[in-house]
C-alpha positions as a printed Julia matrix, in Angstrom:
396×3 Matrix{Float64}:
  25.42  -17.21  -56.69
  22.8   -19.17  -54.72
  19.56  -20.28  -56.33
  17.54  -19.15  -53.29
  19.29  -16.03  -51.96
  16.27  -14.83  -49.96
  15.8   -18.12  -48.15
  19.24  -18.66  -46.7
  21.36  -21.79  -46.65
  19.07  -23.77  -44.29
  15.92  -23.21  -46.32
  17.76  -23.68  -49.6
  18.91  -27.09  -48.38
  15.32  -27.94  -47.4
  14.12  -27.1   -50.89
  16.51  -29.64  -52.45
  15.87  -32.44  -49.91
  13.54  -35.29  -50.8
  10.41  -35.98  -48.78
  12.1   -39.0   -47.17
  15.1   -36.89  -46.11
  12.8   -34.25  -44.62
  10.79  -36.87  -42.71
  13.75  -38.9   -41.46
  16.98  -36.91  -41.89
  19.13  -39.25  -39.8
  17.8   -42.83  -40.12
  19.61  -45.39  -38.02
  20.81  -48.7   -39.41
  17.67  -50.61  -38.37
  15.39  -48.12  -40.11
  17.52  -48.14  -43.26
  17.56  -51.94  -43.44
  13.82  -52.24  -42.76
  13.03  -49.56  -45.35
  15.29  -51.16  -47.96
  13.78  -54.61  -47.34
  10.23  -53.3   -47.57
  10.99  -51.41  -50.78
  12.63  -54.52  -52.26
   9.62  -56.72  -51.42
   7.3   -54.05  -52.77
   9.21  -53.93  -56.04
   9.21  -57.74  -56.33
   5.59  -58.42  -55.38
   3.69  -55.17  -55.64
   0.49  -55.37  -57.66
  -2.16  -53.0   -58.81
  -5.57  -52.59  -57.18
  -6.28  -55.81  -55.32
  -9.67  -57.52  -55.18
 -10.9   -58.62  -51.79
  -8.53  -56.18  -50.11
 -10.52  -55.88  -46.9
 -10.62  -59.62  -46.23
  -6.98  -60.11  -47.18
  -5.79  -57.32  -44.91
  -7.9   -58.73  -42.09
  -6.39  -62.19  -42.5
  -2.83  -60.85  -42.58
  -3.47  -58.81  -39.43
  -5.08  -61.68  -37.53
  -2.38  -64.15  -38.6
   0.44  -61.83  -37.52
  -1.22  -61.09  -34.18
  -1.83  -64.82  -33.65
   1.82  -65.69  -34.28
   2.97  -62.97  -31.91
   0.66  -64.34  -29.21
   2.04  -67.83  -29.83
   5.57  -66.46  -29.39
   4.46  -65.03  -26.05
   3.05  -68.34  -24.91
   6.26  -70.16  -25.87
   8.43  -67.51  -24.24
   6.34  -67.51  -21.07
   6.35  -71.29  -20.97
  10.13  -71.46  -21.3
  10.71  -68.82  -18.64
   8.1   -70.34  -16.33
   9.56  -73.83  -16.82
  13.07  -72.57  -16.15
  11.89  -71.03  -12.9
  10.28  -74.27  -11.73
  13.4   -76.21  -12.68
  15.69  -73.79  -10.8
  13.51  -73.79   -7.68
  13.08  -77.54   -7.53
  16.52  -78.48   -8.76
  19.67  -76.38   -8.36
  18.16  -73.99   -5.79
  15.82  -76.32   -3.95
  14.71  -74.67   -0.69
  15.46  -71.15   -1.96
  12.17  -69.8    -0.55
  13.47  -70.14    3.02
  16.85  -68.56    2.28
  17.92  -64.98    3.08
  18.17  -62.33    0.4
  21.96  -62.67    0.07
  21.65  -66.39   -0.53
  19.04  -65.81   -3.29
  21.24  -63.46   -5.33
  22.75  -66.26   -7.48
  19.26  -67.58   -8.19
  17.91  -64.19   -9.28
  21.05  -63.48  -11.32
  20.69  -66.72  -13.28
  16.93  -66.35  -13.67
  16.93  -62.76  -14.95
  19.89  -63.42  -17.27
  18.01  -66.34  -18.77
  14.76  -64.36  -18.96
  16.62  -61.51  -20.66
  18.04  -63.79  -23.36
  14.65  -65.38  -24.04
  13.0   -61.94  -24.1
  15.61  -60.64  -26.55
  14.98  -63.54  -28.9
  11.24  -63.04  -28.59
  11.5   -59.31  -29.34
  13.65  -60.03  -32.43
  10.97  -62.46  -33.56
   8.28  -59.83  -33.02
  10.19  -57.4   -35.24
  10.53  -60.1   -37.92
   6.8   -60.81  -37.72
   6.02  -57.1   -37.96
   8.24  -56.71  -41.04
   6.66  -59.7   -42.72
   3.15  -58.56  -41.84
   3.76  -55.02  -43.11
   5.22  -56.35  -46.36
   2.13  -58.49  -46.9
  -0.14  -55.54  -46.11
   1.54  -53.41  -48.78
   1.24  -56.29  -51.24
  -2.47  -56.93  -50.68
  -3.37  -53.25  -50.59
  -2.04  -52.75  -54.11
   0.61  -50.33  -52.81
   3.74  -49.67  -54.89
   6.94  -48.1   -53.61
   7.95  -46.97  -57.09
   6.51  -43.85  -58.69
   8.55  -40.82  -57.53
  10.86  -39.6   -54.81
   7.93  -39.09  -52.45
   7.33  -42.86  -52.33
  10.69  -43.34  -50.62
   9.14  -41.53  -47.66
   6.61  -44.31  -47.28
   9.13  -47.13  -46.98
  10.83  -45.24  -44.13
   7.49  -44.48  -42.5
   6.52  -48.18  -42.56
   9.92  -49.16  -41.22
   9.47  -46.77  -38.3
   6.0   -48.19  -37.66
   7.39  -51.72  -37.59
  10.14  -50.71  -35.19
   7.77  -48.64  -33.01
   9.88  -45.51  -33.59
   8.14  -42.16  -33.09
   7.82  -39.75  -36.01
  10.88  -37.45  -36.02
  10.59  -33.97  -34.53
  11.41  -32.11  -37.72
  10.07  -29.18  -39.73
   8.35  -30.02  -42.99
   8.63  -27.44  -45.77
   9.05  -24.75  -43.14
   6.11  -26.01  -41.03
   6.58  -27.2   -37.44
   4.1   -30.09  -36.89
   4.66  -29.81  -33.13
   3.96  -26.08  -32.88
   1.01  -26.74  -30.53
   2.79  -29.31  -28.35
   4.61  -28.42  -25.11
   8.3   -29.4   -24.98
   7.84  -31.47  -21.83
   5.15  -33.51  -23.54
   7.43  -34.19  -26.51
  10.08  -35.49  -24.11
   7.57  -37.68  -22.31
   6.31  -39.09  -25.61
   9.83  -39.96  -26.7
  10.47  -41.85  -23.45
   7.14  -43.64  -23.77
   7.94  -44.8   -27.29
  11.3   -46.18  -26.2
   9.59  -48.2   -23.47
   6.94  -49.68  -25.78
   8.49  -52.89  -27.04
  11.84  -53.95  -25.61
  12.01  -52.36  -22.16
   8.28  -52.67  -21.48
   8.31  -56.38  -22.3
  11.11  -57.04  -19.85
   9.55  -54.8   -17.19
   6.39  -56.86  -17.5
   8.38  -59.96  -16.71
  10.05  -58.32  -13.69
   6.68  -57.05  -12.45
   5.17  -60.48  -12.83
   7.95  -62.09  -10.8
   8.53  -59.5    -8.07
   4.95  -58.26   -7.5
   2.67  -61.15   -8.37
   5.02  -63.56   -6.62
   4.27  -61.78   -3.31
   0.55  -62.34   -3.72
  -1.63  -65.38   -3.05
  -1.07  -66.55   -6.66
   2.64  -67.02   -6.11
   2.63  -70.69   -7.09
   0.65  -69.96  -10.26
   3.05  -67.34  -11.67
   4.81  -69.79  -14.03
   1.4   -70.87  -15.37
   0.24  -67.25  -15.85
   3.43  -66.16  -17.64
   2.49  -67.58  -21.04
  -1.02  -66.08  -21.33
   0.14  -62.7   -20.05
   3.06  -62.54  -22.48
   0.69  -63.61  -25.27
  -1.76  -60.8   -24.52
   1.06  -58.24  -24.3
   2.61  -59.35  -27.62
  -0.79  -59.35  -29.33
  -1.41  -55.78  -28.13
   1.97  -54.56  -29.4
   1.59  -56.18  -32.81
  -2.03  -55.02  -33.1
  -0.86  -51.42  -32.66
   1.91  -51.89  -35.21
  -0.34  -53.5   -37.8
  -3.06  -50.89  -37.37
  -0.59  -48.06  -37.93
   0.98  -49.93  -40.85
  -2.42  -50.18  -42.52
  -2.97  -46.45  -42.04
   0.43  -45.65  -43.5
  -0.15  -47.95  -46.45
  -3.75  -47.12  -47.29
  -3.53  -43.38  -46.6
  -1.17  -42.59  -49.51
  -3.39  -44.62  -51.87
  -6.35  -42.4   -50.94
  -4.16  -39.31  -51.39
  -3.21  -40.43  -54.91
  -6.85  -41.08  -55.8
  -7.93  -37.65  -54.47
  -5.14  -35.86  -56.35
  -6.17  -37.62  -59.54
  -9.87  -36.93  -58.92
  -9.12  -33.19  -58.88
  -6.54  -33.31  -61.68
  -8.38  -30.66  -63.73
  -8.5   -28.29  -60.77
  -4.78  -27.82  -60.17
  -4.01  -25.97  -63.4
  -6.97  -23.62  -62.84
  -5.84  -22.54  -59.37
  -4.64  -18.95  -59.12
  -2.01  -17.87  -56.62
  -4.54  -17.13  -53.87
  -6.19  -20.52  -54.18
  -2.81  -22.27  -54.14
  -1.82  -20.48  -50.96
  -5.13  -21.23  -49.25
  -4.81  -24.96  -50.12
  -1.21  -25.22  -48.92
  -1.75  -23.22  -45.76
  -4.93  -25.12  -44.91
  -3.2   -28.48  -45.3
  -0.18  -27.23  -43.34
  -2.42  -25.94  -40.56
  -4.15  -29.32  -40.38
  -0.72  -30.96  -40.0
   0.05  -28.8   -36.96
  -3.35  -29.52  -35.4
  -2.59  -33.23  -35.64
   0.43  -32.5   -33.4
   2.54  -35.08  -35.14
   4.78  -35.25  -38.23
   2.69  -38.06  -39.67
   4.11  -39.37  -42.96
   0.71  -39.54  -44.67
   0.13  -35.82  -44.14
   3.66  -35.09  -45.26
   3.0   -37.17  -48.37
  -0.18  -35.15  -49.04
   1.75  -31.87  -48.69
   4.45  -33.2   -51.0
   1.91  -34.17  -53.69
   0.14  -30.81  -53.37
   3.38  -28.85  -53.71
   4.17  -30.86  -56.82
   0.73  -30.33  -58.38
   0.71  -26.63  -57.52
   4.32  -26.05  -58.65
   5.3   -24.71  -55.22
   8.97  -25.29  -54.43
   9.67  -22.9   -51.55
   9.1   -23.28  -47.8
   5.66  -22.39  -46.48
   5.56  -19.5   -44.01
   2.4   -20.81  -42.34
  -0.15  -18.09  -41.61
  -3.63  -19.62  -41.6
  -4.99  -16.7   -39.55
  -4.48  -14.53  -42.64
  -4.97  -17.05  -45.44
  -8.11  -18.47  -43.83
  -9.83  -15.11  -44.36
  -9.6   -15.75  -48.12
 -11.59  -18.98  -47.89
 -15.14  -17.46  -47.79
 -14.37  -15.44  -50.94
 -13.33  -18.41  -53.08
 -15.74  -19.82  -55.65
 -17.7   -22.96  -54.62
 -15.48  -25.32  -56.65
 -12.34  -23.96  -54.98
 -13.95  -24.14  -51.56
 -14.83  -27.8   -52.17
 -11.23  -28.48  -53.19
  -9.89  -26.89  -50.0
 -12.41  -28.7   -47.8
 -11.61  -32.02  -49.5
  -7.9   -31.59  -48.79
  -8.64  -30.61  -45.18
 -10.98  -33.58  -44.7
  -8.47  -35.93  -46.28
  -5.62  -34.65  -44.12
  -7.79  -35.12  -41.05
  -8.51  -38.76  -41.98
  -5.04  -40.1   -42.78
  -3.13  -39.48  -39.53
  -2.67  -41.87  -36.62
  -5.99  -40.64  -35.21
  -8.43  -37.78  -35.63
  -7.38  -35.12  -33.15
  -9.98  -32.8   -31.67
  -7.95  -29.83  -32.87
  -8.28  -31.11  -36.43
 -12.02  -31.46  -36.09
 -12.27  -27.91  -34.74
 -10.24  -26.58  -37.69
 -12.37  -28.5   -40.2
 -15.6   -27.34  -38.59
 -14.41  -23.76  -38.74
 -13.49  -24.08  -42.4
 -16.85  -25.7   -43.17
 -18.65  -22.85  -41.44
 -16.73  -20.3   -43.53
 -17.9   -22.12  -46.68
 -21.52  -22.41  -45.58
 -21.4   -26.14  -44.9
 -21.75  -28.38  -41.86
 -19.34  -31.15  -40.84
 -20.89  -34.47  -39.85
 -18.42  -35.81  -37.31
 -20.06  -39.24  -37.15
 -19.62  -39.69  -40.91
 -16.04  -38.5   -40.63
 -15.29  -41.14  -38.02
 -17.05  -43.8   -40.11
 -14.82  -42.84  -43.05
 -11.78  -43.22  -40.84
 -12.84  -46.73  -39.82
 -13.53  -47.66  -43.45
 -10.08  -46.43  -44.48
  -8.29  -48.49  -41.81
 -10.23  -51.61  -42.83
  -9.19  -51.17  -46.45
 -12.38  -49.85  -48.05
 -12.01  -47.38  -50.9
 -12.54  -43.74  -49.92
 -13.65  -41.46  -52.77
 -14.19  -37.74  -53.24
 -17.92  -38.42  -53.0
 -17.39  -39.93  -49.55
 -15.53  -36.81  -48.45
 -18.32  -34.63  -49.79
 -20.96  -36.68  -47.95
 -19.14  -36.0   -44.67
 -20.25  -32.41  -45.16
 -23.53  -30.81  -46.15
 -24.77  -27.3   -46.89
 -26.44  -25.26  -44.16
 -29.65  -25.39  -46.2
 -29.93  -29.19  -46.13
């Protein structure tokens, strides 16, 4: 006899899966190794709340970006030097040769550039892993403390590897319900081009396009600075997302604890409104972001909800105006929090939050919401009072 006869085998399996298995059901070897390494470093060096967190996170980010830029300069210098050496040495006079005679030159050059680029990309991944590990350390983040924390090591590993969030359902909710299939395919291709392929394409573009321009003789000199800027941009994106994925769960834990007396008082209607509101916010973010999954996981645990969520905000949202003020504040806090902790604040999330605020007789201050987002990414503490100040009553 099955424990969940009404749900079916698929949903029953989802009920028993951990948050990490739901988020990344088929992690590849790189993700597993990155996640294991991050969890190990977190267990060895993790600390409690860290003083001077903002300045420490800033230094780690700048140092990691600086090293990645240095790697680009070295890589560009080596490739540019190799080109000069080939043109003036082995293949002297190649510029006046026909295209067939230049094939050996281009074969040797691109093979060499490919090897150097591969080494550089491996170094960038190592720098990203080290930088993310230091971010978790200085933020006061711990990987221990429940099955849901395993989700976060995988999420940080995927951020470091520039992997997209998996296209999976979370507790019965499809985060990509509002995204066209063609756009999902395009996003997947774009993610795969971000680091490895895009770096090599930049090098090919630099050689084959810029070399035909008036700056042809300066291409070897420009290679280093251009590679440095490109590497810095890639690592900046990685570190920014790593900070969001590290600091977001800390804010979630603080918010859950701040409302610890509220969870036991929630009746079935209030529980459903909270879960459906948070699930709806996840779909409006149009991404299976691990922070929002972590929030849903914590809420399900606090509300003793262990079955899939048949999302129906159109119906459950009608209950929101009838809740008491304390319950409305709780729902709005969870919606505001979910809006803040994703990769970015999507306009669909703002529209949903504005609608919920209107139902509760409050007004959303979008400028304060964006300021809170910036504060979170920098490492500042975000409290329930901050969430409340992003909204005000219609009377004020």
